[in-house]
BATI-821809 format. One record per residue (C-alpha): residue number from 1; x negated, y negated, z negated; residue in one letter. Coordinates in steps of 0.001 Angstrom, whole numbers, plus 500000, padded with zeros to 6 digits. Layout:
residues N
NUGU    n       X       Y       Z  res
NUGU  NUM       X       Y       Z    A
...
END
This chain:
residues 359
NUGU    n       X       Y       Z  res
NUGU    1  569575  513801  319335    M
NUGU    2  567944  511244  321587    D
NUGU    3  565297  509937  319252    G
NUGU    4  562808  510917  316568    H
NUGU    5  562221  509764  313034    A
NUGU    6  559721  510988  310494    H
NUGU    7  561860  511089  307365    A
NUGU    8  559943  510561  304084    P
NUGU    9  561936  513352  302395    E
NUGU   10  560448  515852  304874    V
NUGU   11  556987  515263  303520    E
NUGU   12  558304  515789  299984    H
NUGU   13  560029  519047  300974    A
NUGU   14  556831  520436  302460    L
NUGU   15  554785  519222  299519    A
NUGU   16  557059  521173  297172    R
NUGU   17  555997  524450  298812    T
NUGU   18  552194  524381  298975    P
NUGU   19  550575  527633  300080    G
NUGU   20  553849  529275  301035    V
NUGU   21  553378  531946  303680    E
NUGU   22  555768  533156  306318    A
NUGU   23  556130  536765  307503    S
NUGU   24  556960  538489  310762    R
NUGU   25  557214  541952  312291    L
NUGU   26  555244  542462  315489    V
NUGU   27  555391  545365  317928    L
NUGU   28  552404  547614  317226    R
NUGU   29  553158  550353  319763    E
NUGU   30  555899  551248  322189    Y
NUGU   31  558716  553583  321227    A
NUGU   32  558196  557301  321594    S
NUGU   33  559272  560311  319541    A
NUGU   34  558234  558654  316261    R
NUGU   35  560684  556634  314119    P
NUGU   36  561107  553048  315302    L
NUGU   37  559919  551722  311946    R
NUGU   38  556439  553071  312728    E
NUGU   39  556250  550937  315864    C
NUGU   40  556054  547643  313941    F
NUGU   41  553515  545973  311696    A
NUGU   42  554187  543239  309153    R
NUGU   43  552038  540128  309297    E
NUGU   44  551802  537035  307131    S
NUGU   45  550987  533618  308525    F
NUGU   46  550708  530112  307047    P
NUGU   47  553966  528199  306847    L
NUGU   48  553769  525842  309834    P
NUGU   49  554595  522152  309667    E
NUGU   50  556846  520531  312271    P
NUGU   51  555472  517841  314530    G
NUGU   52  557384  514827  315855    P
NUGU   53  560762  515890  317248    G
NUGU   54  560460  519360  315713    Q
NUGU   55  562212  521425  313024    L
NUGU   56  560936  523993  310569    L
NUGU   57  563549  526740  310366    L
NUGU   58  563965  529473  307767    R
NUGU   59  565664  532582  309108    T
NUGU   60  568837  533436  307192    H
NUGU   61  570515  536159  309312    L
NUGU   62  569362  538147  312342    L
NUGU   63  571424  539842  315038    S
NUGU   64  570613  543497  315735    I
NUGU   65  571142  544136  319451    D
NUGU   66  570680  547203  321622    I
NUGU   67  568476  545223  324027    C
NUGU   68  565765  545318  321322    A
NUGU   69  565454  549055  321889    H
NUGU   70  565037  548465  325625    T
NUGU   71  562266  545956  324935    R
NUGU   72  560348  548615  323004    M
NUGU   73  560050  550958  325998    Q
NUGU   74  556711  551041  327799    A
NUGU   75  558494  551639  331120    D
NUGU   76  560951  548737  330723    A
NUGU   77  560914  546121  333451    G
NUGU   78  558574  543143  333060    P
NUGU   79  561497  540825  332291    A
NUGU   80  562627  543025  329387    D
NUGU   81  559493  544657  327964    R
NUGU   82  558004  543100  324834    L
NUGU   83  554221  542804  324823    D
NUGU   84  552324  544473  321993    L
NUGU   85  551627  542057  319161    G
NUGU   86  554711  539947  319870    E
NUGU   87  557707  539229  317648    V
NUGU   88  560974  540851  318707    M
NUGU   89  563294  538046  319904    P
NUGU   90  566909  537871  318759    C
NUGU   91  569582  535350  317900    A
NUGU   92  569443  534072  314337    T
NUGU   93  571343  531925  311909    V
NUGU   94  568620  529669  310547    S
NUGU   95  568459  526867  308009    Q
NUGU   96  566556  523624  308503    V
NUGU   97  563763  523490  305920    V
NUGU   98  562173  520322  307276    A
NUGU   99  563120  517982  310109    S
NUGU  100  561261  515397  312123    R
NUGU  101  564256  514649  314304    H
NUGU  102  566980  512296  313163    R
NUGU  103  569722  514576  314545    G
NUGU  104  569047  517266  311926    F
NUGU  105  568905  517233  308151    R
NUGU  106  567335  519578  305639    E
NUGU  107  569763  522302  304596    G
NUGU  108  571830  522396  307788    E
NUGU  109  572536  525725  309464    Y
NUGU  110  571895  526169  313191    V
NUGU  111  572134  528875  315829    L
NUGU  112  568554  529686  316850    A
NUGU  113  566496  532408  318499    H
NUGU  114  563693  532908  315993    S
NUGU  115  563553  536681  316175    G
NUGU  116  562047  539032  313612    W
NUGU  117  560286  536483  311400    Q
NUGU  118  561047  534432  308316    T
NUGU  119  560162  530971  309690    H
NUGU  120  559652  529197  312985    E
NUGU  121  558889  525687  314213    V
NUGU  122  560991  524682  317217    V
NUGU  123  561574  521584  319267    D
NUGU  124  564890  520091  318209    A
NUGU  125  565922  520012  321870    S
NUGU  126  566084  523826  321788    E
NUGU  127  568878  523783  319201    I
NUGU  128  572240  523159  320812    R
NUGU  129  574629  524153  318041    R
NUGU  130  574972  523380  314364    K
NUGU  131  577011  525760  312226    L
NUGU  132  579659  524566  309795    Y
NUGU  133  580751  526964  307019    P
NUGU  134  584053  525081  306638    N
NUGU  135  585011  526199  310183    V
NUGU  136  583872  529819  309934    A
NUGU  137  581265  531786  307954    P
NUGU  138  577884  531116  309550    V
NUGU  139  577353  534848  310166    A
NUGU  140  580139  534794  312765    T
NUGU  141  577823  532816  315074    A
NUGU  142  576019  536120  315690    L
NUGU  143  579222  538024  316462    G
NUGU  144  582790  536973  317085    I
NUGU  145  581967  533224  317102    Y
NUGU  146  578774  533724  319072    G
NUGU  147  577478  535609  322089    L
NUGU  148  579671  538682  321647    Y
NUGU  149  582827  536665  321128    G
NUGU  150  581918  534457  324070    Y
NUGU  151  581544  537458  326385    I
NUGU  152  584926  538785  325206    A
NUGU  153  586643  535401  325520    W
NUGU  154  585181  534769  328984    S
NUGU  155  586155  538228  330238    A
NUGU  156  589746  537901  329009    V
NUGU  157  590171  534358  330286    R
NUGU  158  588427  534661  333643    E
NUGU  159  589010  538262  334729    V
NUGU  160  591619  540055  332610    C
NUGU  161  594158  537217  332838    Q
NUGU  162  596667  539385  330969    P
NUGU  163  600410  539184  331470    K
NUGU  164  603005  540343  328955    A
NUGU  165  603429  544092  329277    G
NUGU  166  600110  544797  331021    D
NUGU  167  598419  548015  329918    T
NUGU  168  594791  547420  328955    A
NUGU  169  592195  550086  328135    V
NUGU  170  589330  548749  326016    V
NUGU  171  586225  550930  325674    A
NUGU  172  583979  550681  322578    A
NUGU  173  586842  548971  320763    A
NUGU  174  585137  549084  317347    A
NUGU  175  582183  546954  318513    G
NUGU  176  582065  543150  318332    P
NUGU  177  582987  542645  322008    I
NUGU  178  585641  545344  322164    G
NUGU  179  587283  544322  318892    A
NUGU  180  587545  540700  320014    T
NUGU  181  588899  541709  323425    V
NUGU  182  591581  543865  321765    C
NUGU  183  592824  540942  319697    Q
NUGU  184  592727  538373  322483    L
NUGU  185  594649  540695  324803    L
NUGU  186  597241  541471  322148    Q
NUGU  187  597700  537759  321475    A
NUGU  188  598721  537500  325136    R
NUGU  189  601201  540387  324687    Q
NUGU  190  599247  543040  326569    A
NUGU  191  599659  546656  325487    R
NUGU  192  596204  547749  324316    V
NUGU  193  594856  551298  324404    V
NUGU  194  591702  551127  322277    A
NUGU  195  588978  553751  322777    V
NUGU  196  586179  554377  320295    T
NUGU  197  584254  557335  318826    S
NUGU  198  584827  559293  315637    G
NUGU  199  587543  559360  313017    E
NUGU  200  586044  556556  310912    E
NUGU  201  585915  554081  313801    K
NUGU  202  589385  555079  314997    C
NUGU  203  590775  554464  311516    A
NUGU  204  588991  551115  311329    H
NUGU  205  590354  549931  314697    V
NUGU  206  593869  551111  313849    R
NUGU  207  593801  549450  310422    R
NUGU  208  592128  546203  311453    S
NUGU  209  593560  545426  314892    F
NUGU  210  596692  547618  315202    D
NUGU  211  596617  548272  318969    P
NUGU  212  599395  550287  320614    A
NUGU  213  597192  553402  320854    V
NUGU  214  593766  554356  319450    V
NUGU  215  591899  557248  321095    L
NUGU  216  588725  559079  320102    D
NUGU  217  586648  559541  323257    R
NUGU  218  584768  562439  321609    D
NUGU  219  587890  564366  320641    A
NUGU  220  588985  567438  322648    P
NUGU  221  591642  566555  325184    G
NUGU  222  590649  562895  325419    F
NUGU  223  591406  562623  329141    E
NUGU  224  594864  564143  328707    D
NUGU  225  595565  561814  325793    A
NUGU  226  594453  558829  327864    L
NUGU  227  596799  559731  330715    R
NUGU  228  599667  560159  328258    A
NUGU  229  598893  556763  326713    A
NUGU  230  599072  555040  330122    C
NUGU  231  602251  556372  331792    P
NUGU  232  602513  553274  334000    D
NUGU  233  598826  553186  334894    G
NUGU  234  596164  550723  333789    V
NUGU  235  596211  547030  334694    D
NUGU  236  593093  545992  332775    I
NUGU  237  590010  548056  331980    F
NUGU  238  587319  546461  329828    V
NUGU  239  584133  548521  330099    E
NUGU  240  581797  547721  327238    N
NUGU  241  578459  549591  327284    V
NUGU  242  580071  553029  326994    D
NUGU  243  580383  554314  330548    G
NUGU  244  582052  557581  329587    R
NUGU  245  585498  556048  330114    C
NUGU  246  584988  555146  333769    I
NUGU  247  585724  558578  335247    D
NUGU  248  588962  559219  333309    P
NUGU  249  590217  555635  333739    V
NUGU  250  589422  555256  337448    L
NUGU  251  592356  557331  338788    P
NUGU  252  594735  555470  336442    L
NUGU  253  593880  551973  337676    L
NUGU  254  596809  550206  339316    N
NUGU  255  596617  548050  342404    R
NUGU  256  595015  544685  341595    F
NUGU  257  593686  546027  338264    A
NUGU  258  591067  543787  336654    R
NUGU  259  587794  545315  335451    V
NUGU  260  585285  543126  333575    P
NUGU  261  581969  544905  332960    L
NUGU  262  580549  543625  329679    C
NUGU  263  577248  545468  329411    G
NUGU  264  574838  547969  330941    A
NUGU  265  576235  551495  330852    L
NUGU  266  574973  553667  328018    D
NUGU  267  574996  556864  330087    V
NUGU  268  572550  558318  332560    E
NUGU  269  573677  559070  336083    W
NUGU  270  573622  562831  336619    D
NUGU  271  572786  563156  340313    R
NUGU  272  573505  566898  340212    S
NUGU  273  577221  566082  340068    T
NUGU  274  577028  564122  343305    G
NUGU  275  577116  560460  344217    D
NUGU  276  580209  558927  342626    R
NUGU  277  579611  555407  343909    L
NUGU  278  581620  555901  347136    P
NUGU  279  584611  557026  345066    V
NUGU  280  584394  553876  342976    F
NUGU  281  583918  551621  345999    L
NUGU  282  586833  553251  347815    N
NUGU  283  589025  552684  344759    A
NUGU  284  587993  549021  344751    M
NUGU  285  588878  548731  348437    L
NUGU  286  592104  550721  348497    E
NUGU  287  593544  549358  345262    R
NUGU  288  591944  545912  345549    Q
NUGU  289  590339  546163  342140    L
NUGU  290  588787  543005  340759    Q
NUGU  291  585419  543959  339242    V
NUGU  292  583141  541359  337691    R
NUGU  293  580132  541621  335371    P
NUGU  294  579709  539676  332150    F
NUGU  295  576333  539986  330462    T
NUGU  296  574398  537933  327949    S
NUGU  297  571815  537202  330621    R
NUGU  298  574374  535689  332992    D
NUGU  299  576192  533725  330327    I
NUGU  300  573386  532188  328299    T
NUGU  301  570511  532097  330772    R
NUGU  302  568502  534406  328488    L
NUGU  303  568823  532130  325433    H
NUGU  304  571769  532854  323102    P
NUGU  305  571007  529729  321084    Q
NUGU  306  572204  527698  324074    Y
NUGU  307  575748  528945  323470    L
NUGU  308  577601  525677  322911    A
NUGU  309  580589  525851  325280    D
NUGU  310  582971  523244  323801    P
NUGU  311  586140  525030  324897    Q
NUGU  312  585020  528335  323395    F
NUGU  313  583940  526660  320159    I
NUGU  314  587250  524804  319908    S
NUGU  315  589573  527702  320772    E
NUGU  316  587827  530456  318798    L
NUGU  317  587173  528094  315889    G
NUGU  318  590888  527333  315619    A
NUGU  319  591797  531037  315739    L
NUGU  320  589251  531848  313038    L
NUGU  321  590312  528966  310784    R
NUGU  322  593951  530020  311090    N
NUGU  323  593181  533650  310282    G
NUGU  324  594365  534865  313694    Q
NUGU  325  591209  536858  314439    L
NUGU  326  589611  539590  312343    R
NUGU  327  586066  540862  312489    W
NUGU  328  583817  543292  310676    H
NUGU  329  580149  542959  309787    E
NUGU  330  577623  545393  308365    E
NUGU  331  574713  543645  306630    V
NUGU  332  571348  545129  305674    M
NUGU  333  568819  543273  303525    E
NUGU  334  565207  542297  304087    G
NUGU  335  562673  541826  306881    L
NUGU  336  561326  545368  306517    D
NUGU  337  564757  546910  307160    T
NUGU  338  564936  545539  310723    L
NUGU  339  563572  548701  312433    P
NUGU  340  565911  550905  310356    Q
NUGU  341  568821  548672  311319    A
NUGU  342  567924  549064  314989    L
NUGU  343  567782  552835  314512    E
NUGU  344  571319  552758  313058    R
NUGU  345  572511  550807  316086    L
NUGU  346  570856  553192  318549    V
NUGU  347  572506  556156  316802    R
NUGU  348  575876  554370  316799    G
NUGU  349  576198  554567  313016    E
NUGU  350  577149  550935  312447    N
NUGU  351  580703  549707  312123    L
NUGU  352  581266  546285  313684    G
NUGU  353  578508  543719  314092    K
NUGU  354  575181  544747  312539    L
NUGU  355  573150  542006  310843    L
NUGU  356  570076  541742  308648    V
NUGU  357  569865  539056  305953    R
NUGU  358  566477  537769  304829    L
NUGU  359  567455  535897  301645    D
END
């Protein structure tokens, strides 16, 4: 990818599609009490042509992520808030429609960051990873073989460091991070207590990943069931955007327990119950807990398309090819369904990784 070439076939490809228009959804107003779908407007724009060293990409699949909801809030921080009139960013599986860089050919799939639009022109230097369907379905680059899998793999390898017989509690075990963590821990002979919400998700986790115990955090008696499931305490606690597991798990954590934090907590701090931070800090001190955050911002420097860690790609690719990892995807169809898909994610109605396909 160190040089440029204007391939003659690119001109022919563009000539075959005269007058084709691209489409995008832009943020019309910030979220409030109205449905999210009313916050976006659809726009058409001329299909752009790539310049030297550039690619024209067609969006194939889009990742639906909870951070999109944060970006829609008027009171979000400047680093997170999306300006009105802008396209919602997200990781995408995209196909090269036309290339003016000799490192890419028409028809190849790549991991990109095109967001909520059908086409985008990008500098080829922005694309760090091609996707090969013979290794894994390209959709996995937005889930288990992408950012979510990378967070799970990094947390298990760098913080959890499981030993045979360790007891591990995994929150949000039905989601793409939690499900991957469950399987990676089990492969290292840890005893996994998987926590999720609702009978459907519990049944899915039990059927798909077969952990030692599956608990419904919304069921009556959850805390008692958790204590019974961890008679020897907890050696590993993977917190994954839930937050409601911290209080019941904290007294069960053993000395030297490892606690990777894999996302911002999805609960509000109720100050009327008192400041719980000293309790947590004292537990860290007295039991020498190892707590470390893992977030998409830290790992990919804000750009998921830069995810090209060779060790991750090699190790997870081998596990996927050999059928040693399972995953679940829910796919919705069409550009106009993107706000509805985000609503499903916010309500927690999705099962596994939520995607939208534009074909």
